[in-house]
C-alpha angles and dihedrals in degrees: 000000000000091000090051091050090048091051090048093048094047093045090049093051091047091048091049091051092049092048091049091052089051089051092245127128112281091229089063091058091048092051093048091047090051090051091047096054095036130088092281093055128027094340094225096147122096124242092244092061091045089052089057092050097102092050092046090051091052091048091050091050091049091051092049093049092047091049091050092047094048092048093058114111103221094199091053092045091051090057092057098032097121097053091044091051092049094046092048098046112030100058094048091047090050090050092050091048092047092050091046091053101037105035098068097055096034102038102021094240124149120239095268092049091048090050092052090048090050092050092049092048092047092049094056096037120121086232088069101033099048099054 
């Protein structure tokens, strides 16, 4: 597993350097390098590392969310609290209401199914993710 992680790290660093030289985002080079050495590409990674993949993804997401949360300036956020609150709540509520009204006649769902559909759509909406 250590060899697989080493291959992945070195390929990611090399991909990031190449992307930077091409004036592209470094993360793009890392992603392409990961695809190249993964099971879709050259298949250089061991099965034990691939088995840990879901846990590693969750850990990476946790680190990103913690980093974003710790980087927030609370004084600056307090100054724009009202617009942030409106941007983060009104579009999802509108999506839930639209799904609640349109899903039963268009998709044949009952009210509870339409409400669940609206909540799922609102949760993955760019209106929620971007703010």
